[in-house]
KEKE-3310 file (N, C-alpha, C; in steps of 0.2 Angstrom, whole numbers, plus 5000, padded with zeros to 4 digits):
npx = (4854:4842:4836:4822:4806:4797:4781:4772:4767:4753:4748:4748:4749:4756:4773:4781:4790:4795:4795:4806:4815:4816:4820:4833:4839:4839:4848:4859:4861:4862:4873:4883:4883:4887:4899:4906:4910:4918:4931:4931:4927:4929:4923:4913:4924:4924:4922:4910:4901:4897:4891:4889:4894:4908:4918:4926:4928:4915:4918:4932:4947:4955:4973:4981:4995:5008:5002:4996:4980:4965:4951:4935:4934:4927:4934:4934:4936:4929:4914:4906:4915:4931:4945:4955:4971:4983:4999:5008:5020:5039:5050:5045:5032:5016:5003:4992:4985:4973:4964:4956:4943:4938:4943:4947:4946:4959:4969:4985:4986:4980:4981:4980:4972:4972:4965:4966:4961:4970:4980:4992:4996:5008:5023:5032:5028:5027:5020:5010:5005:4997:4994:4991:4996:4989:4988:4980:4975:4973:4984:4998:5007:5016:5018:5012:5020:5012:5013:5024:5032:5042:5046:5040:5026:5008:5002:4991:4974:4975:4973:4978:4984:4988:4997:4996:5003:4998:5008:5012:5007:4996:4979:4970:4968:4971:4969:4980:4980:4991:4994:5006:5016:5024:5039:5043:5048:5040:5027:5011:4997:4987:4975:4963:4954:4940:4944:4948:4946:4949:4951:4964:4962:4969:4972:4976:4991:5007:5019:5035:5044:5053:5071:5083:5088:5078:5067:5054:5044:5033:5017:5008:4998:4999:5003:5005:5012:5009:5022:5028:5040:5049:5060:5072:5071:5083:5095:5090:5100:5110:5115:5112:5097:5099:5093:5080:5083:5080:5067:5063:5065:5052:5044:5035:5029:5022:5023:5028:5029:5034:5027:5032:5044:5058:5060:5070:5070:5075:5074:5077:5087:5083:5092:5105:5102:5113:5128:5134:5116:5114:5114:5100:5095:5094:5079:5075:5068:5070:5083:5079:5070:5073:5072:5080:5088:5084:5095:5105:5102:5109:5117:5118:5110:5094:5093:5092:5079:5076:5080:5072:5071:5068:5055:5038:5031:5041:5046:5053:5059:5053:5064:5073:5072:5064:5064:5056:5057:5059:5046:5042:5045:5031:5019:5008:5011:5021:5027:5029:5040:5038:5044:5059:5054:5054:5045:5033:5020:5015:5008:5000:5008:5020:5034:5048:5052:5061:5072:5068:5077:5087:5083:5078:5086:5092:5097:5093:5093:5083:5082:5079:5065:5063:5063:5051:5044:5031:5021:5009:4995)
npy = (4993:4987:4996:5008:5008:5024:5031:5045:5059:5066:5083:5094:5084:5079:5078:5063:5052:5041:5042:5052:5044:5033:5043:5045:5031:5028:5037:5034:5021:5024:5031:5022:5013:5021:5025:5013:5012:5022:5018:5015:5024:5041:5055:5067:5068:5072:5084:5092:5097:5111:5118:5131:5140:5143:5143:5131:5114:5104:5095:5094:5103:5117:5124:5137:5143:5157:5168:5161:5154:5145:5137:5130:5123:5122:5115:5100:5083:5073:5073:5088:5096:5103:5104:5117:5124:5137:5145:5160:5160:5163:5166:5156:5157:5149:5137:5128:5117:5104:5093:5079:5082:5073:5059:5043:5024:5013:4998:4989:4978:4978:4984:4999:5008:5022:5032:5046:5059:5071:5085:5097:5114:5117:5107:5109:5112:5110:5096:5085:5070:5062:5050:5052:5046:5041:5037:5028:5038:5048:5055:5062:5051:5048:5048:5042:5043:5046:5053:5063:5076:5088:5091:5082:5083:5078:5087:5084:5078:5064:5048:5041:5027:5022:5012:5009:5005:5005:5011:5000:5005:5012:5017:5027:5037:5051:5061:5070:5082:5091:5105:5114:5117:5126:5127:5129:5139:5140:5147:5142:5131:5118:5105:5094:5080:5068:5059:5044:5030:5014:4999:4987:4973:4957:4943:4932:4922:4920:4906:4904:4894:4885:4885:4894:4901:4909:4914:4925:4927:4940:4940:4943:4958:4961:4974:4978:4972:4965:4960:4948:4945:4935:4932:4918:4908:4908:4895:4885:4884:4869:4866:4863:4872:4881:4895:4900:4901:4916:4924:4926:4940:4954:4961:4970:4974:4986:4987:4992:4982:4974:4967:4950:4952:4945:4943:4942:4929:4927:4914:4912:4899:4889:4892:4880:4870:4871:4873:4888:4891:4893:4908:4912:4912:4927:4933:4938:4950:4952:4960:4972:4971:4966:4954:4949:4934:4928:4928:4913:4904:4904:4899:4910:4921:4921:4920:4935:4943:4944:4959:4970:4977:4989:4989:4994:4991:4986:4975:4967:4952:4941:4939:4926:4922:4915:4897:4893:4898:4912:4923:4922:4935:4945:4944:4940:4934:4925:4907:4898:4888:4874:4870:4860:4854:4851:4858:4858:4869:4884:4895:4902:4901:4890:4897:4906:4906:4904:4892:4879:4880:4870:4869:4865:4852:4849:4839:4841:4856:4865:4867:4882:4888:4890:4903:4914:4918:4929:4931:4943:4946)
npz = (5058:5047:5033:5035:5029:5029:5033:5028:5039:5042:5038:5052:5060:5077:5080:5081:5092:5087:5072:5072:5078:5067:5057:5060:5061:5049:5042:5048:5043:5030:5027:5033:5021:5012:5018:5017:5004:5001:4998:4984:4977:4972:4981:4972:4961:4948:4949:4947:4955:4965:4976:4984:4974:4976:4966:4971:4971:4978:4992:4991:4997:4995:4990:4987:4978:4980:4969:4961:4953:4953:4944:4940:4925:4909:4899:4899:4902:4907:4912:4913:4918:4923:4933:4934:4936:4936:4934:4935:4933:4937:4950:4964:4962:4960:4954:4962:4974:4976:4988:4995:5005:5014:5024:5018:5020:5023:5020:5025:5019:5008:4990:4982:4967:4959:4947:4935:4924:4915:4909:4903:4898:4894:4894:4904:4916:4933:4939:4952:4959:4973:4984:5001:5016:5033:5050:5063:5072:5063:5061:5049:5039:5028:5011:4995:4979:4963:4952:4946:4939:4930:4919:4908:4905:4899:4885:4879:4884:4894:4902:4918:4927:4942:4955:4974:4989:5006:5019:5034:5046:5042:5041:5036:5022:5010:4994:4985:4971:4964:4954:4943:4953:4966:4965:4953:4940:4928:4917:4916:4913:4921:4919:4928:4929:4931:4943:4951:4962:4968:4976:4972:4963:4962:4949:4947:4953:4955:4960:4968:4977:4979:4984:4975:4959:4947:4933:4928:4915:4910:4906:4890:4891:4904:4914:4928:4944:4959:4970:4984:4995:5003:5016:5021:5035:5049:5056:5071:5086:5093:5105:5123:5129:5119:5108:5096:5078:5069:5061:5043:5033:5026:5011:5001:4985:4973:4956:4939:4925:4909:4896:4890:4894:4903:4921:4935:4948:4964:4976:4993:5003:5019:5034:5042:5055:5070:5079:5082:5075:5058:5047:5037:5019:5007:4999:4983:4971:4955:4957:4965:4976:4991:5003:5017:5026:5041:5057:5063:5079:5095:5110:5117:5113:5104:5085:5076:5067:5050:5038:5027:5011:4998:4995:4994:5007:5019:5031:5046:5051:5065:5081:5087:5100:5110:5110:5101:5090:5077:5070:5054:5041:5044:5059:5054:5042:5043:5048:5063:5071:5082:5097:5097:5086:5068:5056:5060:5065:5071:5067:5051:5035:5030:5029:5027:5041:5058:5063:5077:5092:5102:5116:5132:5139:5129:5114:5096:5087:5075:5058:5048:5039:5021:5010:5001:4984:4979:4965:4960:4949)
capx = (4847:4840:4833:4816:4801:4794:4776:4773:4763:4748:4749:4745:4750:4761:4779:4782:4797:4796:4797:4813:4820:4817:4825:4841:4841:4841:4853:4865:4862:4864:4880:4887:4883:4893:4907:4909:4911:4923:4938:4928:4926:4932:4916:4915:4929:4923:4922:4904:4898:4900:4884:4890:4896:4914:4922:4930:4923:4913:4921:4940:4951:4961:4977:4984:5002:5008:5002:4992:4974:4961:4943:4931:4934:4921:4938:4933:4936:4925:4907:4905:4918:4938:4949:4962:4977:4986:5003:5011:5028:5042:5052:5041:5025:5014:4996:4989:4983:4966:4965:4950:4941:4938:4948:4945:4949:4964:4972:4991:4984:4978:4984:4975:4973:4971:4965:4965:4963:4974:4984:4995:4997:5015:5024:5036:5025:5028:5013:5011:4998:5000:4990:4994:4993:4988:4988:4972:4973:4972:4991:5000:5013:5019:5014:5013:5019:5011:5015:5030:5036:5041:5047:5036:5018:5006:4998:4984:4971:4977:4971:4984:4984:4993:4993:5000:5002:4999:5012:5010:5002:4991:4972:4967:4972:4969:4971:4982:4982:4996:4995:5010:5020:5029:5046:5045:5048:5038:5021:5007:4992:4985:4968:4962:4946:4939:4947:4942:4950:4947:4955:4966:4961:4974:4967:4981:4998:5014:5023:5041:5044:5060:5076:5088:5088:5072:5066:5047:5041:5028:5013:5005:4992:5001:5007:5008:5011:5012:5028:5028:5046:5050:5068:5071:5073:5089:5092:5092:5107:5109:5116:5105:5095:5100:5087:5078:5085:5077:5062:5066:5062:5046:5044:5029:5029:5018:5029:5027:5033:5033:5025:5038:5052:5061:5062:5075:5067:5078:5072:5083:5087:5084:5098:5106:5103:5119:5130:5126:5113:5117:5110:5097:5098:5088:5075:5076:5063:5073:5087:5077:5067:5076:5071:5084:5086:5086:5101:5105:5102:5114:5116:5119:5104:5092:5094:5090:5076:5080:5077:5071:5074:5066:5048:5033:5031:5047:5047:5059:5056:5054:5069:5073:5074:5061:5066:5051:5060:5055:5041:5045:5041:5026:5015:5002:5012:5026:5025:5033:5042:5037:5049:5062:5050:5054:5040:5025:5020:5009:5002:5002:5011:5028:5038:5054:5052:5067:5072:5068:5083:5087:5078:5079:5086:5097:5093:5095:5089:5080:5083:5074:5062:5064:5059:5047:5042:5024:5021:5002:4995)
capy = (4990:4989:5003:5007:5013:5028:5032:5052:5060:5071:5089:5094:5078:5080:5074:5056:5051:5034:5045:5055:5038:5031:5046:5045:5027:5027:5041:5030:5015:5026:5032:5015:5010:5026:5024:5006:5012:5026:5015:5012:5030:5048:5060:5073:5067:5074:5092:5094:5100:5117:5120:5136:5143:5148:5138:5126:5109:5102:5088:5095:5108:5121:5128:5140:5146:5164:5171:5156:5154:5139:5138:5125:5125:5118:5111:5094:5076:5068:5075:5094:5102:5100:5108:5121:5128:5142:5149:5164:5159:5166:5161:5157:5157:5143:5136:5126:5110:5100:5088:5077:5084:5067:5051:5035:5020:5009:4993:4989:4972:4979:4989:5004:5009:5028:5034:5053:5062:5077:5089:5104:5118:5117:5101:5110:5116:5104:5092:5079:5066:5058:5048:5053:5040:5043:5032:5026:5043:5052:5060:5060:5046:5047:5049:5037:5049:5042:5057:5069:5077:5094:5091:5077:5082:5078:5092:5083:5074:5057:5045:5037:5024:5019:5008:5011:5001:5009:5007:4995:5008:5017:5016:5031:5041:5056:5061:5077:5084:5097:5109:5120:5118:5133:5126:5128:5144:5140:5148:5138:5128:5111:5104:5089:5079:5062:5055:5038:5026:5008:4993:4985:4966:4952:4938:4927:4922:4914:4906:4903:4891:4881:4889:4894:4907:4908:4919:4926:4930:4944:4938:4949:4961:4963:4980:4980:4966:4966:4956:4948:4943:4932:4930:4912:4908:4906:4888:4884:4881:4862:4864:4863:4878:4886:4898:4898:4905:4923:4924:4931:4947:4952:4966:4970:4981:4986:4989:4991:4977:4975:4960:4948:4953:4941:4946:4938:4929:4922:4911:4910:4893:4892:4891:4875:4870:4869:4876:4890:4889:4896:4913:4910:4916:4932:4931:4945:4952:4958:4965:4977:4971:4960:4951:4945:4928:4927:4924:4908:4905:4901:4898:4917:4924:4920:4924:4942:4944:4947:4964:4970:4984:4990:4987:5000:4989:4982:4973:4963:4945:4940:4937:4918:4922:4911:4893:4890:4902:4918:4923:4923:4941:4948:4940:4937:4932:4919:4902:4898:4882:4872:4868:4854:4849:4854:4857:4858:4877:4887:4899:4905:4897:4887:4902:4911:4904:4903:4884:4879:4879:4863:4870:4862:4846:4848:4837:4845:4862:4863:4871:4887:4888:4892:4909:4911:4925:4928:4937:4942:4950)
capz = (5057:5040:5030:5035:5025:5034:5032:5029:5044:5040:5040:5059:5066:5082:5079:5085:5093:5083:5067:5073:5077:5060:5052:5063:5060:5042:5040:5049:5039:5023:5030:5033:5015:5009:5020:5014:4996:5001:4996:4978:4972:4975:4980:4967:4957:4941:4947:4943:4960:4968:4978:4986:4969:4976:4963:4973:4969:4985:4994:4991:5000:4989:4993:4981:4978:4977:4962:4958:4953:4952:4942:4937:4918:4903:4896:4902:4899:4911:4913:4911:4921:4927:4938:4932:4940:4933:4936:4932:4931:4940:4957:4971:4962:4956:4954:4970:4974:4978:4993:4997:5011:5020:5024:5015:5024:5020:5024:5023:5016:5001:4984:4979:4961:4957:4941:4935:4918:4916:4904:4904:4890:4892:4897:4908:4923:4939:4943:4957:4962:4978:4989:5008:5021:5039:5055:5066:5075:5057:5059:5043:5040:5022:5004:4989:4974:4957:4947:4948:4931:4929:4911:4903:4907:4892:4883:4877:4889:4894:4908:4921:4932:4945:4961:4979:4996:5012:5024:5040:5051:5039:5041:5031:5016:5006:4988:4983:4966:4963:4948:4943:4960:4967:4965:4945:4936:4921:4917:4913:4917:4922:4922:4931:4929:4932:4948:4954:4968:4969:4979:4965:4962:4957:4948:4946:4957:4952:4967:4969:4984:4980:4983:4969:4955:4944:4930:4928:4909:4910:4900:4887:4894:4911:4915:4933:4947:4966:4972:4990:4995:5010:5017:5023:5042:5052:5058:5078:5089:5094:5112:5128:5130:5113:5106:5088:5073:5066:5054:5037:5031:5023:5007:4996:4980:4966:4950:4932:4921:4902:4894:4886:4897:4909:4926:4939:4956:4970:4983:4998:5006:5026:5038:5044:5061:5071:5085:5083:5068:5052:5043:5031:5012:5005:4994:4980:4966:4950:4960:4967:4981:4995:5011:5020:5030:5048:5059:5067:5084:5098:5117:5121:5110:5097:5080:5073:5061:5043:5037:5020:5007:4992:4994:4998:5013:5023:5037:5049:5054:5072:5083:5089:5107:5111:5107:5097:5084:5075:5064:5047:5040:5050:5062:5049:5035:5044:5052:5068:5073:5089:5102:5094:5080:5062:5051:5064:5063:5075:5063:5045:5031:5031:5024:5031:5049:5060:5065:5084:5096:5105:5121:5138:5139:5123:5107:5090:5085:5069:5051:5045:5033:5016:5008:4994:4981:4975:4960:4959:4942)
cpx = (4847:4836:4826:4810:4797:4787:4776:4768:4760:4749:4745:4747:4756:4767:4780:4790:4800:4798:4804:4818:4822:4822:4832:4843:4844:4846:4859:4866:4864:4871:4885:4887:4887:4898:4911:4911:4917:4929:4937:4928:4928:4925:4918:4922:4929:4923:4916:4901:4901:4894:4885:4894:4903:4920:4927:4926:4921:4917:4928:4941:4955:4965:4980:4992:5002:5006:4997:4984:4970:4954:4941:4930:4929:4926:4939:4934:4932:4918:4908:4911:4925:4940:4955:4964:4981:4992:5005:5018:5032:5044:5046:5034:5024:5006:4992:4989:4977:4967:4958:4949:4940:4941:4944:4949:4952:4966:4979:4990:4983:4982:4979:4977:4969:4971:4963:4965:4967:4978:4987:4996:5003:5019:5029:5035:5027:5021:5015:5004:5000:4993:4994:4991:4993:4987:4980:4970:4972:4979:4995:5006:5017:5015:5017:5014:5018:5011:5018:5034:5035:5044:5043:5029:5014:5002:4992:4981:4972:4973:4977:4982:4989:4992:4999:4999:5002:5005:5009:5005:4998:4984:4968:4970:4967:4971:4973:4983:4985:4997:5000:5013:5024:5036:5049:5044:5043:5031:5017:5000:4991:4978:4969:4954:4946:4943:4943:4948:4946:4953:4956:4965:4967:4971:4971:4989:5002:5017:5029:5043:5051:5066:5080:5086:5083:5071:5057:5046:5034:5023:5009:4999:4993:5005:5008:5008:5013:5017:5026:5036:5047:5056:5067:5074:5079:5088:5094:5098:5105:5110:5110:5103:5097:5093:5085:5082:5079:5072:5066:5061:5056:5047:5038:5029:5024:5023:5027:5031:5030:5033:5031:5045:5053:5064:5065:5070:5072:5074:5078:5083:5087:5090:5098:5106:5111:5121:5135:5123:5115:5111:5106:5098:5092:5085:5074:5071:5067:5078:5085:5074:5069:5074:5076:5084:5088:5092:5101:5105:5108:5112:5113:5112:5101:5094:5090:5086:5079:5076:5075:5071:5069:5059:5043:5030:5038:5047:5052:5056:5057:5060:5068:5074:5070:5064:5062:5055:5057:5050:5044:5040:5037:5023:5010:5004:5019:5022:5029:5034:5041:5045:5053:5059:5051:5048:5034:5025:5014:5004:5005:5006:5018:5033:5042:5054:5059:5066:5071:5075:5081:5083:5080:5079:5091:5094:5096:5091:5087:5081:5078:5071:5063:5061:5054:5047:5035:5023:5012:5001:4987)
cpy = (4991:4995:5002:5011:5017:5031:5041:5054:5065:5078:5091:5089:5082:5075:5068:5055:5045:5037:5049:5049:5034:5034:5045:5038:5026:5031:5038:5024:5017:5027:5026:5012:5016:5025:5017:5008:5018:5023:5013:5019:5036:5053:5066:5073:5070:5082:5095:5098:5106:5121:5128:5141:5148:5146:5134:5120:5106:5096:5088:5101:5110:5123:5130:5143:5153:5165:5167:5157:5147:5141:5131:5127:5120:5115:5105:5088:5071:5072:5083:5099:5099:5105:5110:5125:5132:5145:5154:5165:5164:5162:5163:5157:5150:5142:5135:5118:5109:5095:5086:5078:5079:5062:5047:5031:5016:5003:4991:4982:4972:4984:4993:5007:5017:5029:5042:5054:5069:5079:5096:5107:5119:5110:5103:5112:5108:5101:5086:5077:5063:5055:5048:5048:5043:5037:5033:5033:5050:5057:5056:5056:5048:5048:5044:5043:5045:5045:5061:5071:5086:5096:5087:5076:5082:5085:5092:5078:5067:5054:5040:5034:5021:5016:5010:5006:5005:5006:5004:4998:5012:5013:5020:5033:5047:5058:5068:5077:5091:5099:5114:5121:5124:5133:5127:5135:5145:5141:5144:5136:5121:5110:5097:5087:5070:5057:5049:5034:5020:5003:4988:4976:4962:4945:4931:4927:4917:4912:4902:4900:4888:4887:4888:4900:4906:4914:4918:4929:4933:4943:4944:4952:4964:4969:4981:4973:4969:4960:4954:4944:4941:4928:4923:4913:4905:4899:4889:4882:4874:4861:4867:4870:4884:4888:4897:4902:4911:4922:4927:4937:4948:4958:4964:4976:4980:4989:4987:4986:4978:4968:4957:4948:4948:4943:4940:4937:4925:4921:4910:4903:4895:4888:4884:4876:4869:4873:4882:4888:4895:4902:4910:4914:4922:4928:4939:4944:4955:4963:4970:4977:4965:4960:4946:4940:4930:4925:4918:4909:4902:4901:4905:4921:4921:4924:4931:4940:4947:4954:4964:4976:4983:4991:4994:4997:4984:4981:4967:4956:4945:4937:4929:4918:4917:4903:4891:4894:4908:4917:4924:4931:4944:4943:4937:4934:4927:4913:4904:4890:4880:4869:4859:4850:4855:4852:4856:4867:4878:4892:4902:4899:4895:4891:4906:4910:4903:4895:4885:4877:4873:4863:4865:4854:4843:4843:4843:4851:4859:4869:4876:4885:4891:4898:4907:4920:4923:4933:4938:4948:4949)
cpz = (5051:5039:5031:5032:5030:5031:5033:5034:5039:5042:5047:5063:5071:5080:5084:5087:5089:5076:5068:5073:5072:5057:5054:5060:5053:5040:5042:5045:5032:5022:5029:5026:5011:5010:5018:5007:4996:4997:4988:4975:4976:4976:4975:4962:4951:4942:4947:4949:4964:4972:4980:4980:4970:4972:4965:4973:4977:4986:4993:4995:4995:4993:4987:4983:4978:4970:4959:4959:4951:4949:4941:4929:4914:4899:4899:4899:4900:4914:4909:4913:4923:4930:4935:4936:4936:4936:4933:4929:4936:4947:4961:4971:4958:4954:4961:4969:4978:4983:4995:5005:5018:5019:5020:5019:5020:5024:5021:5019:5009:4997:4982:4973:4960:4950:4940:4927:4920:4909:4907:4897:4890:4897:4903:4915:4928:4942:4947:4959:4967:4982:4996:5013:5029:5043:5058:5070:5068:5057:5052:5044:5036:5016:4999:4983:4968:4952:4949:4942:4933:4921:4906:4904:4900:4891:4880:4883:4887:4901:4911:4925:4935:4953:4967:4985:5001:5016:5031:5044:5049:5039:5037:5026:5013:5000:4987:4976:4964:4955:4947:4950:4960:4966:4958:4943:4931:4922:4913:4916:4917:4924:4923:4931:4930:4936:4952:4959:4968:4972:4972:4967:4958:4957:4948:4951:4954:4957:4966:4975:4984:4979:4978:4966:4950:4937:4929:4921:4909:4904:4897:4891:4900:4911:4922:4938:4955:4968:4980:4990:5002:5011:5020:5031:5043:5056:5067:5081:5092:5102:5117:5130:5124:5110:5099:5084:5071:5061:5048:5037:5027:5017:5003:4992:4975:4961:4943:4928:4913:4899:4887:4890:4903:4915:4931:4946:4959:4976:4988:5002:5014:5029:5041:5051:5064:5079:5084:5075:5063:5049:5037:5026:5011:4999:4990:4974:4961:4952:4964:4974:4985:5001:5013:5025:5037:5050:5063:5073:5089:5105:5121:5119:5105:5092:5079:5068:5055:5042:5030:5017:5001:4990:4997:5005:5016:5029:5040:5052:5061:5075:5085:5096:5111:5107:5102:5089:5081:5070:5058:5044:5046:5054:5060:5043:5036:5047:5058:5070:5081:5093:5098:5087:5073:5058:5054:5066:5067:5071:5057:5041:5032:5027:5029:5040:5051:5063:5073:5086:5099:5111:5127:5137:5132:5117:5101:5089:5077:5064:5051:5039:5027:5014:5002:4991:4977:4970:4959:4953:4940)
residu = (MET:PRO:TYR:THR:ILE:ILE:THR:LYS:PRO:THR:ALA:GLY:ASP:THR:THR:ARG:LYS:SER:LEU:ALA:ASP:ALA:LEU:ILE:ASP:ASN:ASP:ALA:TYR:LEU:TYR:SER:LEU:VAL:SER:ALA:LEU:GLN:SER:GLN:PHE:VAL:PRO:ASN:GLY:SER:PHE:GLU:LEU:ASP:ALA:ASP:SER:ASP:GLY:ILE:PRO:ASP:GLN:TRP:THR:ARG:THR:LEU:TYR:THR:GLY:GLY:SER:GLN:SER:LEU:ASP:THR:ALA:ALA:ARG:HIS:GLY:LEU:LYS:SER:CYS:LYS:PHE:THR:SER:PRO:GLY:GLY:ALA:GLY:ASN:GLY:GLY:GLY:TYR:LEU:GLU:THR:SER:ASP:PHE:PHE:ASP:VAL:SER:PRO:GLU:LEU:SER:TYR:GLU:LEU:THR:TRP:HIS:PHE:LYS:SER:ASP:VAL:ALA:GLY:VAL:HIS:ASN:VAL:VAL:GLU:ILE:ARG:TRP:TYR:ASP:SER:ALA:GLN:SER:TYR:LEU:SER:SER:ALA:THR:LEU:TRP:ASN:SER:ALA:THR:ALA:ASN:PRO:ILE:LEU:TRP:ILE:ALA:ILE:ASP:ARG:GLN:ALA:ILE:PRO:PRO:THR:THR:ALA:ARG:PHE:GLY:LYS:ILE:ARG:LEU:VAL:GLY:CYS:LYS:ASN:ASP:ASP:THR:THR:ALA:GLY:SER:THR:TRP:PHE:ASP:GLY:VAL:THR:LEU:LYS:GLU:LYS:ARG:TRP:PHE:THR:ARG:CYS:ASP:PHE:LEU:THR:PRO:GLY:VAL:TRP:ARG:TRP:VAL:CYS:PRO:THR:GLY:VAL:THR:THR:VAL:MET:VAL:GLU:VAL:TYR:GLY:SER:GLY:GLY:GLY:GLY:GLY:ASN:THR:ASP:ASP:ASP:ALA:GLY:GLY:GLY:GLY:GLY:GLY:TYR:ALA:ARG:LYS:VAL:GLU:SER:VAL:VAL:ALA:GLY:THR:ALA:TYR:THR:VAL:GLN:VAL:GLY:ALA:GLY:GLY:ALA:ALA:GLY:ASN:PRO:GLY:SER:THR:GLY:SER:ALA:SER:ILE:TRP:ASN:ALA:ALA:VAL:THR:ALA:ASN:GLY:GLY:ALA:GLY:GLY:ASN:GLN:ALA:THR:GLY:GLY:ALA:GLY:GLY:THR:ALA:THR:GLY:GLY:ASP:VAL:ASN:GLU:THR:GLY:GLY:ASP:GLY:ASN:SER:VAL:SER:GLY:GLY:TYR:GLY:GLY:THR:SER:HIS:ASN:GLY:GLY:ARG:THR:THR:ASN:ASN:THR:VAL:GLY:THR:TRP:VAL:ALA:GLY:PRO:VAL:ILE:GLY:ALA:GLY:GLY:ALA:GLY:ALA:GLY:PRO:GLY:GLY:GLY:ASN:GLY:GLY:ALA:GLY:ALA:SER:GLY:ALA:VAL:PHE:ILE:HIS:PHE)
# end
């Protein structure tokens, strides 16, 4: 329900249920607005608030390593305070880390950009910045490490921007800032400040849809891209009751790029129909992210889905055990051929789907669909 303007009662008035209802409804409404913003900012990301004066910034939890200390320091870069960790050095000693107290919502379809300011008084302490991913039950899955150095930390304040993509099953995230980790014997201090989080928006997309080897030259001003790579589909079998080909794999990765540099793009061709159908070709981004083609189908079994490697997200295409052929990539990112029909699609773009098998009554199977590479920047 929308926000309701409440009239203040007169002193001595009996408390009314309608007033209590309005207060509760307004609280729920305001909470819904705040929760919608959780992916756009980090609560107390500048470490200004410490309501209980315990030295730990509100909305964060703190863990100290053996010998370590933490304080809110006036040597700040964003606002009036920063968070400082200090390690005395020596084996087993360290500073500590902060972690956001609350989860923020994430989607595996989006990329997230974390920005923070930090410095160390010596370059050789070990600092780590992570986004930690959790599933729908808020159980820990994995971490995206955005900074990890024990040799090259800045000794003057700098601002860092890094992007990460959640794994497929992630629905929540937390931020962890590690200052002077306890696996390093160097004595020193690290300051963090001005931590913000937002959904990364990509404004331009370059599509490579034709099989072959191509190149993409990074435009001026572009420093980060998100790449989606689809392997091609395997061909369906031609013999009576043959199954379909497997769908191509799918990979997605956020990667730093350099303006003016040429990057290699390969788009895989779909597998030909036959007895059995042939395997589709791999699609590759810059020799680092690969989505393999699906296998061809035959009378014994449908083609296996293609695998993928090198991405922040790697998914296997659907198998072709239906005569309809396998989905390309994931169910939301691939198409599927209908029985005995090449180029007719049940769902999604015509990318990476396995070809249809001949199905009951024989006839000709279908070729697999080509792969693709999309570059978002």
